[in-house]
N, C-alpha and C positions, 0 to 999 in steps of 0.2 A: 546610572545609565538606563534610559527608557527605551521602549520598543522602537519609537520613532528614531532615536540616535542610531540604533543598530540597523534599521532599514535604510537610512540615508548615508551611512558611512561610506559606502562605495563611491559616492560622488566626490569624495575627498581625494581618492587615488587618481593620480595622473600617469599616463603611460610614458615610458621612456623609449623612444624609437630613434633609429638612424634616419636622418632626413636626406633627401636628394642631394642637398648642398654640402653634406658632410662626407662625401665620397673621397674627397682629396685629403681628409685628415690623416695624421700619422697612424701607423699601424698600432703603435702601443695604445694611443688614445681610443682607437676603435675597439680594441680588445677590452679596455676598461669599461667602455659604453655598453658593450655587449654583456659584460659580466654583471653590470648594474641591472640591465634589462632582464637577464636570467634571474637574478635575485628578486627583482620586482615581481616577475611572473610567478615565482615560487611562493612569495608572501601573498600575492593576490589570489593564487589558487587555494591556498590554505584558508584565507578569509572568505572566499566564495563558498568553499566547502562548508565551513562553520556556519556561515549565514544560511545556506541552503538547508543544512541540518536543522538549525534553529527554526527556520521557516516551515519545514516539513512537519516538525514535531509539535509546534506550538500554535501557529497561526491557522485558525479555522477557515473553512471555505465561506462561512457566513460573514466572518469579519472581513475577509477580502472583498466579498460582494458589496458589503456596506461601505467600505472604504473607497471603492471605485465609483460610487454614486456621487454625482455632482450636487445633488439636492436629496436631503432626507427629511422624512416626516418626523414629527416630535417622537412618535413611538420608535421609529427606526434610529433616531438620535440617541434615545435613552438606551436602546439595545446595543447600539454601537459603543457607547461609554462603558456599558456593563462588560462587554466582551473585551474591550481594550484594557480595562482594569484587570480583568482576569488573566489576560495575556501578559501583562506586566508582571503579575505575581508569578505566573508560570516561568517567565523569563529568569526571575530571581532564583527559582528552584533550578533552572538550567544552569545558571552560573555556579550554584552550589555544587551540582553534579560535576561540572568542569573542574571545580576546585578539588573535588576528590580525585579526579583523574590526574590533576597536575601534581598533587602532593606525592603521588606514587611514581612521579617521573624522575627517579634516581638512576644515574648510569650504572650499567652492569658491573663494570670494573671497580666502581666504588663500593657496591654491595659486596662483591667478592672479598675485597681487602677488609672491609668492616666485619664481615662474618669471621674471617681469620683472626683478626684482633680480638673480637668478643670471645671466641672459643678459648684462646690462650688466657685472656685477661680474667675470665670467670673461674679458671683454675686457681687463681690466687685470692678468690673471695673469702675462703676460710681464714687465711692470714689477715686479710683486711678487717674482718669482723673481730678477730681475736685482738688486734690492736686497739680497735675502737672500744671494746669491752674493757680492756685493761686501762686505757687512757681515761675512759670515764670514771673508773674507780678512783684513780689518782686525782682527777679534777675535783670529784665530790669531796675529797678530804682536804682540798686546798692546794694540792701539789700540781701546779700547772707548768712548771718549768721542765721537768723530766719528759712529759709527753711531747713537748715542743722539741727538746733536744733529740729524742729518738726519731722524730719525724724529720728533723733536719739531716741527720745521718742517713736516713732512708732516701731522702730526696737527692742528696749528693750521689749515693750509690746508684740511684735511678738514672740521673744524668750521665754519670760515667759509663754505666752499662749500655745505655742507649748509643752513646758515641762509639763504644767499641763494637757493639753487635751490628749496627747499621753501617758504619764507615769502614770498619776493618773486615768484618765477616759478611757484609752486604746481605743481611737478613731482612732489611726493609721494615715493613709493618710488623712482621713476626718478631723481629728483634726488639722493637719498642715494647711490645706486649710482654715478651720474656723479661726485659729489664724491669718493667713495672711489677710483675709477679715476684721476682727476686727481692726487689726493694720492700714490697709488702711483707714478705717472709722475714726480712731483717728487722723491720719495725715491730713485728709481733713477737719475735724472739726476744728483743730488748725489753719490751714492756712486761712480758711473762716473767723474765728473769729478775726484773725489779720487784715485781710482786712476790716471787718465790723467796727472794732474799730479805724481804721486809720482816721486821720483828714486832710489827703492830697488829691491830685488829683485822687488817685487810690482807694479812699473810696468805699466800696461795699454797695449798697442799693438795695435789692431785688425788691423794688417797682419801681425803676427807670430803671430796666434792659430792654433793647430793642435791637432789631437787626438793626445795621447800614449797609446797603447794600454795601456802599463804603469800609468800613473797613473789612466786611465779605469777599469781593472779594480779598483783599490783604492777608487776613489770608489763604484763600484757595490756593492762588498762591504759598505761602511759605510752608504751613502745608500739603496739600495734596501730593505733590512729596516726602516730608520727610516721611509721613506716608507709602506711597507706597514702599519706599526704605526700611524701616524697616521691613515691611510685607514680602517683597520678600527675604530679607536676613534671616529672621526667618525661611522662607520656606526652604532655603539651609540648615540651621541648622537642620531642621527636617529630611532632607534626610541624613545628616551626622550621626545624631542620630540613624536612621534606620540601616545605615551600620554598626555602632558599635553593634547594637542589634544582628546582624548576627553572632557575635563572641560569643554570650552567655552572661550569667549572670555576669560572672566575669569581662568582659570587660565593660558591662553596669555599674556595680557598680564603677569601676575605673574611667570611664568617668564622671559619676555623681559627684563623689568626686572631681575630678580635675576641672570640670565645676564650681563648687562652689567657688574653690579657685580663678581661673582667673576671676570669677564674681566680686570678691573684687577689682581686678586690674582694671576692666572696670569702677568701681565707680570713681576711680581717673581720668581715661581717659576722662570720661563724664564730670566730673567736670571742667577740663582744657578746654574741647570743649565748654561747656556752657559759660565759661568766655570769651573765644575767639569770640564766636558768639555775646554776649552782648556788649563787648567793641568795636567790629568791627561795629556793627549796630549803636552805639552811635557816633562813629567817622565819619561813612558814612553819617549819618543824618546832621552833621554840616559841612561836606565837608572837613574834616581833613584826607585825604587819606594816606598821608605818615605815620601817627600814626597808620593806619590800618596795614600797612606793619610791623611796630614795634611790634604791638600787636601779629601778627602771628609768627614772629621770636621768640619773648619772650615765647610764648606758646609752640612753637615747642622745644625749649631749655629745658623748665620746664618739658614737657611731656617726652622728652628723659631721662633727669636725673632721674625723678621720676620712670619711667618704667624700666630703667636699674637696679636701686636699688631694687624696689619691685619685679620686674620679676624674677631677678636672686636670690634674697632672697626667693621667693616662690619656686623656683626650689631647691635651696640649703637646705632649711628646709622642702622640700616636704615630705619626709618620716614621719617626725613629725606632719606635718600639716594633712596628710592623715589619720594618726591614730586617729584623731578627729572623722572621719566618719566610719572607719573600723579597724579591727585588723587582717584581712585576708592578708597574705604576698603576695598572687597572685593578689588581687585587688590592693594593694599598688604598686606593680610592674607595672601593667597596668597604674595606675594613673601617675606614674612617667615617663613612656613612652609618655604619652600624654603631661604632663607638659613640657618636653623637647622641643617640637616644638610649644607650645603656650605661655608659661610665659617668656622664655628666649627672644623671638622675639616679645614680646608684644609692645615694643616701636614703631613697624611698625603699629600696630593697632592704637596706639595714633596718628601717623601722618595721617593715613587714615581718621580719624575722624575729624581732625582739618581743613583740607583743605575745606570739605563740610560746616563746621561750619562757616568758614570765608566767603564762598560764600554765605551762607544763610544770614549772617549778612549784605551782600550787596544786598539782594533781589534776589539772583540767586539761586533758589532751584531745578528747573527742570533739569538742566545739571548735577549737582552732583548726582541726583538720577539715571539718565541714566548710568552714569559712574560707580557708585557703583553696579548697577545690572550687567553690562557687566563685570566689573573687579572682583567683589567678588562673586556674585552668578554664573555668566557664568563659571568662572574657577572652582568653586567647583562642578558644575554639570558635566562638562567635566571630571574632576578628578574622581568623584564617578562612573560614568558610562562607562568611557573609559579606564582609567589608572588603577583604583582600582581593577576591576574584574581580571585583568591579573596578579597583584601583590597584593594579599590580605594579608595585615598586617596592624596593627595600626600605624606603622611608616609611611608607604606609604599614609595612609588615612589622617593622621594629618599634613604631610607636605603641604597639600592643604591649611592650614591656612596661614603660611607666604607667600607662592606662590601667593594666591589671594590678600593678603595685598600689596605685592610689585607691582603687575600688577595695582591694583586700584590706588595706590599712583602715579605711573607714569602718568596715565590718568588724575588724578586730578590736578597735578602739571601744566600739559600742559593747562588744562582748566583755572586754576587760572591765569596763565601768560596772556592768551588772554583776560580774563575779565578785569584784571587790565590795560592792554594795552588799551582796549576800554575806561575805566574810564578816564585815562590820556588824551585820545584824546578828550573826552567831555570836560574836564577841560580847555584844550588848546583853544578849539573852543569857549567856554563861556567867556574866558579871552580876 
């Protein structure tokens, strides 16, 4: 949108008034007309206020004077073009500032409920971390079945507790959070019990636990970049959620429901990524580097097939799936609008996760973090604050998902190529 678009937009607005010949209309129709007129006046006032604010802040007196001249000298024309370009640039900054204001536009009741949920949920984080630590140990030695079994038990317990605490005890959001914490506790107890009873090299004995500085350093080299990456990506998701909030409760409900659906898709993506990382690290440790390539290719094929089937199925059956969460047709419509850009293209997310997984399996965690931040987070931030304010719609907002995935994949493929080239160089040198 240019400066000229903003200044001429008022001409599009047409007043709605009661004409003299409308006095004999039915009372109900008169009321409807008056309501429409009131709504119009409210919208027009808001637009006029925004336009006036923009005009006062940006348009200079010199530009107004030159714009009002019927004829301008070449020097004045050049000055007019210079000021006009500057004003358009300042208008973009104005839109960005408005975008910052809009992403903070979250209803107070939503903030309060979210705060309550987070306070309870974070109490269960130690249990969540213990389960992930234990499950990672089991997966590293090739045992992927028992972590899944423990997670299924915790998931069933979570669903049952949510129904009990919300429906029977009427605890609402607090009940959902409490159910989640208890289920996390169950999963952590199960995985720790498994490790404690094991008779293998990874047997857990609390009395023998100690910190090995050498291993701790290696863990930090891989874990800290991965943690930073997840944190920053979640930050970009927060900005996206805030942008959705600016559309109101209908869009928020649609996004929440859709987010739950492609959350199930991510479970599949993450499972393939974890398998890729585990098998890559095993082959990297014994120097079987060609098998690492085979692992990555197989995982890419598996992820593509799985996500094409599951992603398209999620969109095809989207209306039915969304009715699990809501019966409001407007919410379902918003949810379907979001699913179109997230589930159908979700195989891109699978590719985006696999390359960092393979690189981490080779002990390279820092570079994937940087690339993910640049590709995913950077793209979404630019999208939310530069593109979205000028074209406010859910379609434009959620196109940022596949756009950020594609950019990140390109960067990661380039990175993987150079890392593999470096490894082959070392192999030749050692031979």
